[in-house]
C-alpha positions, 0 to 999 in steps of 0.5 A, a space after each residue: 912058626 916054620 914049615 920045616 918038614 921032611 916031605 918031598 915036593 910031591 908029598 907036600 903037594 898032596 899034603 896042601 891039596 889034602 888040607 885045601 880039601 879038608 879046611 875049604 871044601 869041608 871033605 870029612 873023609 880027609 882025616 888027620 889019620 888019612 893024611 898020616 897014612 898017605 902022605 906021612 908013611 915015608 916020613 920020620 916026623 913025629 905025630 905033634 910035628 905032623 899036626 903043627 905042620 898041618 895046622 901052620 898050612 891050614 893058617 896060611 891057607 885061611 889067610 890066603 883065602 881071607 886076604 885073597 892073595 895071588 901066588 906071589 903074596 902066598 910066596 912072599 909069606 912062605 919065604 918069611 917062614 924058611 919054607 924050602 924053594 921046593 915047597 914054596 913052589 909046590 904050595 904056590 902051584 896048588 894055590 895058583 890052581 885052586 885060588 880062583 875055585 876057592 874064590 867062586 865057592 866063597 862068594 857062592 857060599 856067602 850069596 844069601 839069595 839066588 844069583 843070575 847065571 845067564 839071561 837071553 831075550 827076544 822081542 815077540 810082535 803079536 799079529 792078532 789075538 782074541 785074549 792078547 791086548 797088546 797086538 801089533 805091540 813089541 813085547 820083550 820076552 826074557 829068560 833068566 836062569 838062576 842058581 840058589 845058594 845050594 846050587 839048584 838052578 831055575 829058569 825064570 820067563 816073563 814078557 814085558 811090554 815097551 813101558 815095563 822095559 823103559 821102567 826097569 832101565 830107568 830103575 837100573 839107571 838109578 842103581 848105577 848112579 847110586 853105586 857110582 855115587 858110592 864107589 866115587 866117595 871111598 
């Protein structure tokens, strides 16, 4: 397949951006007809050639996303498809700007539970209290900011005694050991 087309660099950049918006970000308003009227108005390409070009760019984008290509890997692949230098440059520039955003979006979408956005803590020492059993005992107050897969944010706050903190640290140490063990076996 080839990326042969008569678009100048500006319109080719717009095409790649439009296809990213349609394919990756699922923007329904970026239709083939919209692309044709906005990008190919000055082009002499036939409809079937336009569709072939869009399909080929979407295949490249899919491969780039799936394989987590950096811009150099993308350019290498494009040069095998006989893309012009201007088009390689334009595609790589768009990919350089969009790749981190696409990666972050896919990671967020692939999660099945909330993720930690931020964690803050402080130590409280209660001096006196009729209701509190831990008088003069340091307590850790933790605040966790989480975000679910739909983007909704939630604040979780809780207190932990010294013993609870030690238990959590012990569990985290065990988790780290398991991760290290599995990482070293690969």
